[in-house]
TIROGU-826650 format. One record per atom (N, C-alpha, C, O): residue in three letters; atom name; x, y, z. Coordinates in steps of 0.2 Angstrom, whole numbers, plus 5000, padded with zeros to 4 digits. Layout:
! TIROGU-826650
R   r  a    X    Y    Z
R ALA CA    X    Y    Z
...
***
This chain:
! TIROGU-826650
R   r  a    X    Y    Z
R MET  N 5094 5056 5006
R MET CA 5095 5056 4999
R MET  C 5091 5050 4996
R MET  O 5092 5045 4999
R LEU  N 5088 5051 4990
R LEU CA 5085 5046 4987
R LEU  C 5089 5042 4983
R LEU  O 5094 5044 4981
R PRO  N 5088 5035 4983
R PRO CA 5092 5031 4979
R PRO  C 5091 5033 4972
R PRO  O 5086 5036 4969
R ILE  N 5097 5031 4968
R ILE CA 5097 5033 4961
R ILE  C 5091 5030 4957
R ILE  O 5088 5034 4953
R TYR  N 5089 5024 4958
R TYR CA 5083 5021 4954
R TYR  C 5077 5025 4955
R TYR  O 5073 5026 4951
R MET  N 5076 5028 4961
R MET CA 5070 5032 4963
R MET  C 5070 5039 4959
R MET  O 5065 5041 4956
R ALA  N 5076 5042 4959
R ALA CA 5077 5048 4955
R ALA  C 5075 5047 4948
R ALA  O 5072 5051 4945
R LYS  N 5078 5041 4945
R LYS CA 5077 5040 4938
R LYS  C 5069 5039 4937
R LYS  O 5066 5041 4932
R THR  N 5066 5035 4941
R THR CA 5059 5034 4941
R THR  C 5055 5040 4941
R THR  O 5050 5041 4937
R ASP  N 5056 5045 4945
R ASP CA 5053 5051 4946
R ASP  C 5054 5055 4939
R ASP  O 5049 5058 4937
R LYS  N 5060 5055 4937
R LYS CA 5061 5059 4930
R LYS  C 5057 5055 4925
R LYS  O 5054 5059 4921
R LEU  N 5056 5049 4924
R LEU CA 5052 5045 4919
R LEU  C 5045 5047 4920
R LEU  O 5042 5048 4915
R ASP  N 5043 5047 4926
R ASP CA 5036 5049 4928
R ASP  C 5034 5056 4925
R ASP  O 5029 5057 4922
R ARG  N 5038 5060 4926
R ARG CA 5037 5067 4924
R ARG  C 5037 5067 4917
R ARG  O 5033 5071 4914
R GLU  N 5042 5064 4913
R GLU CA 5042 5064 4906
R GLU  C 5036 5061 4903
R GLU  O 5033 5063 4898
R LEU  N 5033 5055 4906
R LEU CA 5027 5052 4903
R LEU  C 5021 5057 4904
R LEU  O 5017 5057 4900
R LYS  N 5021 5060 4910
R LYS CA 5015 5064 4911
R LYS  C 5015 5070 4906
R LYS  O 5010 5072 4904
R LYS  N 5022 5073 4905
R LYS CA 5022 5079 4901
R LYS  C 5020 5077 4894
R LYS  O 5017 5081 4890
R GLY  N 5022 5071 4892
R GLY CA 5020 5069 4885
R GLY  C 5013 5067 4884
R GLY  O 5010 5066 4878
R SER  N 5009 5066 4889
R SER CA 5002 5063 4889
R SER  C 4997 5068 4891
R SER  O 4991 5067 4891
R THR  N 4999 5074 4894
R THR CA 4994 5079 4897
R THR  C 4989 5082 4892
R THR  O 4983 5082 4894
R GLU  N 4991 5083 4886
R GLU CA 4987 5086 4881
R GLU  C 4981 5081 4880
R GLU  O 4975 5083 4879
R LEU  N 4983 5075 4879
R LEU CA 4979 5069 4877
R LEU  C 4973 5069 4883
R LEU  O 4968 5068 4882
R LEU  N 4976 5069 4889
R LEU CA 4971 5069 4895
R LEU  C 4966 5074 4895
R LEU  O 4961 5073 4896
R ILE  N 4969 5080 4894
R ILE CA 4964 5086 4894
R ILE  C 4959 5086 4889
R ILE  O 4953 5087 4890
R LEU  N 4962 5085 4883
R LEU CA 4957 5084 4877
R LEU  C 4952 5079 4878
R LEU  O 4946 5080 4876
R SER  N 4954 5073 4881
R SER CA 4949 5068 4882
R SER  C 4944 5070 4887
R SER  O 4938 5068 4886
R LEU  N 4946 5073 4892
R LEU CA 4941 5075 4897
R LEU  C 4936 5080 4894
R LEU  O 4930 5080 4896
R LEU  N 4938 5084 4890
R LEU CA 4934 5089 4887
R LEU  C 4930 5087 4881
R LEU  O 4925 5090 4879
R GLU  N 4931 5081 4879
R GLU CA 4927 5077 4874
R GLU  C 4920 5076 4876
R GLU  O 4915 5077 4872
R GLY  N 4919 5075 4882
R GLY CA 4912 5073 4885
R GLY  C 4908 5079 4886
R GLY  O 4902 5079 4885
R ARG  N 4911 5085 4889
R ARG CA 4907 5091 4891
R ARG  C 4912 5096 4892
R ARG  O 4918 5095 4894
R PRO  N 4910 5102 4892
R PRO CA 4914 5108 4894
R PRO  C 4916 5107 4902
R PRO  O 4911 5105 4906
R ARG  N 4922 5110 4904
R ARG CA 4924 5109 4911
R ARG  C 4928 5116 4912
R ARG  O 4931 5118 4908
R HIS  N 4928 5118 4918
R HIS CA 4932 5123 4920
R HIS  C 4939 5120 4922
R HIS  O 4939 5114 4924
R GLY  N 4944 5124 4922
R GLY CA 4951 5122 4924
R GLY  C 4952 5118 4930
R GLY  O 4955 5112 4930
R TYR  N 4949 5120 4935
R TYR CA 4950 5116 4942
R TYR  C 4947 5109 4941
R TYR  O 4950 5104 4943
R ASP  N 4941 5109 4938
R ASP CA 4938 5102 4937
R ASP  C 4942 5098 4932
R ASP  O 4942 5092 4933
R VAL  N 4945 5100 4927
R VAL CA 4949 5097 4923
R VAL  C 4955 5093 4927
R VAL  O 4956 5087 4927
R GLY  N 4958 5097 4931
R GLY CA 4964 5095 4935
R GLY  C 4961 5089 4940
R GLY  O 4964 5084 4942
R ARG  N 4955 5091 4943
R ARG CA 4953 5086 4948
R ARG  C 4951 5080 4945
R ARG  O 4952 5074 4948
R GLN  N 4947 5080 4939
R GLN CA 4945 5074 4936
R GLN  C 4951 5070 4934
R GLN  O 4951 5063 4934
R ILE  N 4957 5073 4931
R ILE CA 4963 5069 4930
R ILE  C 4965 5065 4936
R ILE  O 4967 5059 4935
R GLU  N 4966 5069 4941
R GLU CA 4968 5066 4947
R GLU  C 4963 5060 4950
R GLU  O 4966 5055 4951
R LEU  N 4957 5061 4950
R LEU CA 4952 5056 4952
R LEU  C 4952 5050 4947
R LEU  O 4952 5044 4949
R LYS  N 4952 5051 4941
R LYS CA 4951 5045 4936
R LYS  C 4958 5042 4935
R LYS  O 4958 5036 4934
R SER  N 4963 5045 4937
R SER CA 4970 5041 4937
R SER  C 4972 5038 4944
R SER  O 4977 5036 4945
R ASN  N 4967 5039 4949
R ASN CA 4968 5036 4956
R ASN  C 4974 5040 4959
R ASN  O 4977 5037 4963
R GLY  N 4975 5046 4957
R GLY CA 4980 5050 4960
R GLY  C 4987 5049 4957
R GLY  O 4992 5052 4960
R VAL  N 4987 5045 4952
R VAL CA 4994 5044 4949
R VAL  C 4996 5050 4945
R VAL  O 5002 5052 4945
R VAL  N 4991 5054 4942
R VAL CA 4993 5060 4938
R VAL  C 4990 5066 4942
R VAL  O 4984 5066 4943
R ARG  N 4994 5070 4944
R ARG CA 4992 5077 4947
R ARG  C 4995 5082 4943
R ARG  O 5001 5083 4942
R LEU  N 4990 5087 4941
R LEU CA 4993 5093 4937
R LEU  C 4992 5099 4942
R LEU  O 4987 5101 4945
R HIS  N 4998 5102 4943
R HIS CA 4998 5108 4947
R HIS  C 4995 5114 4943
R HIS  O 4996 5114 4937
R VAL  N 4992 5119 4946
R VAL CA 4989 5125 4943
R VAL  C 4994 5128 4939
R VAL  O 4993 5131 4934
R ALA  N 5001 5128 4941
R ALA CA 5006 5132 4937
R ALA  C 5007 5129 4931
R ALA  O 5010 5132 4926
R SER  N 5005 5122 4930
R SER CA 5006 5119 4923
R SER  C 5000 5118 4919
R SER  O 5000 5118 4913
R LEU  N 4994 5117 4923
R LEU CA 4988 5116 4920
R LEU  C 4985 5122 4916
R LEU  O 4983 5121 4910
R TYR  N 4985 5128 4919
R TYR CA 4982 5134 4916
R TYR  C 4986 5136 4910
R TYR  O 4983 5138 4905
R PRO  N 4993 5136 4910
R PRO CA 4996 5138 4904
R PRO  C 4995 5133 4898
R PRO  O 4995 5135 4893
R LEU  N 4994 5127 4900
R LEU CA 4993 5122 4895
R LEU  C 4986 5123 4892
R LEU  O 4985 5123 4886
R LEU  N 4981 5125 4896
R LEU CA 4974 5126 4893
R LEU  C 4974 5132 4889
R LEU  O 4971 5132 4884
R TYR  N 4978 5137 4891
R TYR CA 4979 5143 4887
R TYR  C 4982 5142 4880
R TYR  O 4980 5144 4875
R ARG  N 4987 5138 4880
R ARG CA 4991 5136 4874
R ARG  C 4986 5132 4870
R ARG  O 4986 5133 4863
R LEU  N 4982 5127 4872
R LEU CA 4977 5123 4868
R LEU  C 4972 5128 4865
R LEU  O 4970 5127 4860
R GLU  N 4970 5133 4869
R GLU CA 4966 5138 4866
R GLU  C 4969 5142 4861
R GLU  O 4965 5144 4856
R ARG  N 4975 5144 4861
R ARG CA 4978 5148 4856
R ARG  C 4979 5144 4850
R ARG  O 4979 5146 4844
R ARG  N 4980 5137 4850
R ARG CA 4980 5133 4845
R ARG  C 4974 5132 4841
R ARG  O 4973 5129 4836
R GLY  N 4968 5134 4845
R GLY CA 4961 5133 4842
R GLY  C 4958 5126 4843
R GLY  O 4953 5124 4840
R TRP  N 4962 5122 4848
R TRP CA 4959 5115 4850
R TRP  C 4954 5115 4855
R TRP  O 4950 5111 4855
R VAL  N 4954 5120 4859
R VAL CA 4948 5122 4864
R VAL  C 4946 5129 4864
R VAL  O 4950 5133 4862
R ALA  N 4940 5130 4866
R ALA CA 4938 5137 4866
R ALA  C 4935 5138 4873
R ALA  O 4932 5134 4876
R GLY  N 4937 5144 4876
R GLY CA 4935 5145 4883
R GLY  C 4930 5151 4883
R GLY  O 4931 5155 4879
R ARG  N 4926 5151 4888
R ARG CA 4922 5156 4889
R ARG  C 4920 5157 4897
R ARG  O 4920 5152 4901
R TRP  N 4920 5163 4899
R TRP CA 4919 5165 4906
R TRP  C 4911 5164 4908
R TRP  O 4907 5166 4904
R VAL  N 4910 5161 4913
R VAL CA 4903 5160 4916
R VAL  C 4903 5162 4923
R VAL  O 4907 5161 4927
R GLU  N 4898 5166 4924
R GLU CA 4897 5169 4931
R GLU  C 4890 5166 4933
R GLU  O 4885 5167 4930
R ARG  N 4890 5164 4939
R ARG CA 4884 5161 4942
R ARG  C 4883 5165 4949
R ARG  O 4888 5166 4952
R GLU  N 4877 5166 4950
R GLU CA 4876 5170 4957
R GLU  C 4878 5166 4963
R GLU  O 4876 5160 4963
R GLY  N 4882 5169 4967
R GLY CA 4884 5166 4973
R GLY  C 4891 5162 4972
R GLY  O 4893 5159 4977
R GLU  N 4893 5162 4966
R GLU CA 4899 5158 4964
R GLU  C 4904 5163 4961
R GLU  O 4902 5168 4958
R ARG  N 4910 5161 4961
R ARG CA 4915 5165 4958
R ARG  C 4915 5164 4950
R ARG  O 4913 5158 4948
R ARG  N 4918 5168 4946
R ARG CA 4918 5168 4939
R ARG  C 4923 5162 4937
R ARG  O 4928 5162 4940
R ARG  N 4921 5158 4932
R ARG CA 4925 5152 4930
R ARG  C 4925 5152 4923
R ARG  O 4920 5154 4919
R ARG  N 4931 5150 4920
R ARG CA 4932 5149 4913
R ARG  C 4931 5142 4911
R ARG  O 4935 5138 4913
R TYR  N 4926 5141 4907
R TYR CA 4924 5134 4905
R TYR  C 4927 5133 4898
R TYR  O 4927 5137 4894
R TYR  N 4930 5127 4897
R TYR CA 4933 5125 4891
R TYR  C 4929 5120 4887
R TYR  O 4927 5115 4891
R ARG  N 4929 5120 4881
R ARG CA 4926 5115 4877
R ARG  C 4930 5113 4871
R ARG  O 4934 5117 4869
R LEU  N 4929 5107 4869
R LEU CA 4933 5105 4863
R LEU  C 4930 5108 4857
R LEU  O 4924 5108 4856
R THR  N 4935 5110 4852
R THR CA 4933 5113 4846
R THR  C 4933 5107 4841
R THR  O 4935 5102 4842
R ALA  N 4930 5108 4834
R ALA CA 4931 5103 4829
R ALA  C 4938 5102 4828
R ALA  O 4940 5096 4827
R ALA  N 4942 5107 4827
R ALA CA 4950 5105 4826
R ALA  C 4952 5101 4832
R ALA  O 4956 5096 4831
R GLY  N 4950 5103 4838
R GLY CA 4952 5099 4844
R GLY  C 4950 5091 4844
R GLY  O 4954 5087 4846
R ARG  N 4944 5090 4841
R ARG CA 4942 5083 4840
R ARG  C 4946 5079 4836
R ARG  O 4948 5074 4837
R HIS  N 4948 5083 4830
R HIS CA 4953 5079 4825
R HIS  C 4960 5078 4829
R HIS  O 4962 5072 4828
R VAL  N 4962 5083 4832
R VAL CA 4969 5082 4836
R VAL  C 4968 5076 4841
R VAL  O 4972 5072 4841
R LEU  N 4963 5076 4844
R LEU CA 4961 5071 4849
R LEU  C 4961 5064 4846
R LEU  O 4964 5060 4849
R GLU  N 4958 5063 4841
R GLU CA 4958 5057 4837
R GLU  C 4965 5055 4835
R GLU  O 4966 5049 4836
R ASP  N 4968 5059 4832
R ASP CA 4975 5058 4830
R ASP  C 4980 5056 4836
R ASP  O 4984 5051 4836
R GLN  N 4979 5059 4842
R GLN CA 4983 5058 4848
R GLN  C 4981 5051 4851
R GLN  O 4985 5048 4853
R LYS  N 4974 5050 4851
R LYS CA 4972 5043 4853
R LYS  C 4975 5038 4849
R LYS  O 4978 5033 4852
R ASP  N 4975 5038 4842
R ASP CA 4978 5033 4838
R ASP  C 4985 5032 4839
R ASP  O 4988 5027 4840
R ALA  N 4989 5038 4840
R ALA CA 4996 5038 4841
R ALA  C 4997 5034 4848
R ALA  O 5002 5030 4849
R TRP  N 4993 5036 4853
R TRP CA 4994 5033 4860
R TRP  C 4993 5026 4860
R TRP  O 4997 5022 4862
R ARG  N 4988 5024 4856
R ARG CA 4986 5016 4856
R ARG  C 4992 5013 4852
R ARG  O 4994 5007 4854
R ALA  N 4995 5016 4847
R ALA CA 5000 5012 4844
R ALA  C 5007 5012 4848
R ALA  O 5010 5007 4848
R PHE  N 5008 5017 4852
R PHE CA 5014 5018 4856
R PHE  C 5013 5012 4862
R PHE  O 5018 5009 4863
R VAL  N 5007 5012 4865
R VAL CA 5006 5007 4870
R VAL  C 5007 5000 4867
R VAL  O 5010 4996 4871
R ALA  N 5004 4999 4862
R ALA CA 5004 4992 4859
R ALA  C 5012 4990 4858
R ALA  O 5014 4985 4859
R ALA  N 5016 4995 4855
R ALA CA 5022 4994 4854
R ALA  C 5026 4992 4860
R ALA  O 5030 4988 4860
R VAL  N 5025 4996 4865
R VAL CA 5029 4995 4872
R VAL  C 5027 4989 4874
R VAL  O 5031 4985 4877
R ASN  N 5020 4987 4874
R ASN CA 5018 4980 4877
R ASN  C 5021 4974 4873
R ASN  O 5023 4969 4876
R ARG  N 5022 4975 4866
R ARG CA 5026 4970 4863
R ARG  C 5033 4969 4865
R ARG  O 5035 4963 4866
R VAL  N 5036 4975 4866
R VAL CA 5043 4974 4868
R VAL  C 5043 4971 4875
R VAL  O 5048 4967 4877
R VAL  N 5039 4974 4880
R VAL CA 5039 4971 4887
R VAL  C 5038 4964 4887
R VAL  O 5041 4960 4891
R ARG  N 5033 4962 4883
R ARG CA 5031 4955 4884
R ARG  C 5036 4950 4881
R ARG  O 5037 4944 4883
R THR  N 5040 4952 4876
R THR CA 5045 4948 4873
R THR  C 5052 4950 4875
R THR  O 5057 4947 4872
R ALA  N 5053 4954 4880
R ALA CA 5060 4957 4881
R ALA  C 5064 4951 4884
R ALA  O 5070 4951 4882
R HIS  N 5062 4946 4887
R HIS CA 5066 4940 4890
R HIS  C 5064 4934 4887
R HIS  O 5065 4928 4890
R ALA  N 5062 4934 4881
R ALA CA 5060 4928 4877
R ALA  C 5066 4925 4873
R ALA  O 5066 4920 4870
***
């Protein structure tokens, strides 16, 4: 059985990931279109394995971002490869991404202020 503090840490990790996943995906698509598997792989690589998105949560999120009009997907078929759906950031998605980046920076700055002064 896991100690209570580990269970609480795991839950916090899941909540942090859930709250930042859209930002991570939109940020990756800012540079260039990517297919879903590549989005998940890049998040894992760039986070040094700290953030991993399972297919069961990644693709529904990509579809939801597409329904909102923040990303656009198109199927691409290449000879010798299986068909893949590539996602790109839309103009609306760029605005949302900038808003989310601003909110994230403000949140991180606020947390840092509290953490630095917590025992002062």
